[in-house]
N, C-alpha and C positions, 0 to 999 in steps of 0.2 A: 378306669371308667367307672363312673357312678350311675347305677340304674335304679329306677324305682318300678315296684310291682305291687299289686294288691292280691290278697289271698282271702277268699270268703267274705269280702266286704266292698261296698261300693264307696269309693272315696276318691276325689279328684285333688290331687296335689298340684296346686298351680304355680309353685315356686321352684320348680326344678332347675332351671337355668342358674338362678341366683343362689340356691343351695350347693349345686355343683362347683360354682366359683368359690364360694365360702369354704366348703369342706377342702377344697384343693389349697386355699390360703392357710386353714388350720394345719393341715399335714405339712406343709412347706414351713410354717412357723416352728413346727416341732422337729424339723430336720427329717421330714419322711415324704414319700411320694405315694399318690393314689394308684393302687392297683385296680383289682376288681372289687368294688363295693356294691352290694345290692342292699337297698332299703326296701323291705317288705312290710307294707301295711297290712294289718289283719285285724281280727276281732279278738275279744277276751277269750273266747273258747278256742280259737285257733292257737293262740299263744299258749294257752294252758296245755293243750295236746303236745305242743313242741317241748315245753318245760317238763311235763312227764315222761315223754318218749326219750328225749335225749339227755336230760339232766337229772331224771328221777326227782324233780321238785314238784309236788302236788299243790301248786299255788299260782294265783294271777300274778302278772307282773307287767310294767309298761314296756319294758324292752328286753330282748335276749340277744346277746352278740356272740356269733360264732367266728373266731378268729383263725383266718388262713394265712397271716402275715408271714412273709419271708424277708429277713434282714430289715431294710428300711421301706419296704414296699407294703402298703396297707391293702389288705384284702380281707373281705368277711361278709357275713349277711348279718343284717340288723333287722330283727324281727320286732316291729313296733304295734303294740295294740292301740288302736285309735280309740276304743272304749275307755281304756285306762288314762289315756292322754286326756281325754275330755273329762274324766271324773277328777284327775289331778288338777286340771286347771280350775275347775269349779272349787275344789278343796283349798286351793292356795290362793284363789282369787286373781288368777292371771287369764290372759287371753289364750284361747285354744292354739292360735298359731305360735305364740311365745313358748308355751310349754312343749309343742311338739318340737320346735327348733332346739329347745333344752335337750330333750330327749334324743334327738338325732346327733347333736354334738356329743352328748353323753357316749354314746354308741362308738363313735369315731374316736373319742378319747380312750376308751377301752381297748380299741385295735392299736392305738399308739403305745398303750402299755400303762396307763393309769388304773388304778383299782379303787374300789370302794368298800373295802371289808373293815378296815379300822377308823376310828373317829379322824384320825390325821389324813388317811387316805380319802375320806368323804371330804374333809375340808379342802384338800388340794383339788379334788374333782369339782366341787361347787365354785372354787375360785377360777378354774380354767374354764369351766361352763360360762360364768359370768363374763369373763374376759372376751371369749370369742362370741358370746351373744352381742357384746358391745361392738365388736368389730363388723359383725353382720349388719348391724343397724347403719354403719358408715358406708356399706356397700350399695346401699338402695340407690 
């Protein structure tokens, strides 16, 4: 089950149903199933606190993914900073909703097992993000 939450921020996410269908399709395409996935929208300050407390990283980020997967069942928490997503959308010249969808699927791809530490990993992650964003466009 995919659930959406807000922490310390007022944000209304209107595409919940479409996103649930899309993420389920992404999981199935990668031979996985959705378990319990929580998408938590928050502020920069909130995600910074999470980053410091749980990862000992003292910097802002757009997403932190906590992986609770077992075998082929995807479970985890995706903490997403709406402030950082807005900044990134402006920086990259994209629409906010497109950047948000990229960050959401990025988190799910981490749960699936993709990483973004090496240049090769980053290229694979971007390719998967773009592929699944294209699929999302066809679901509307």
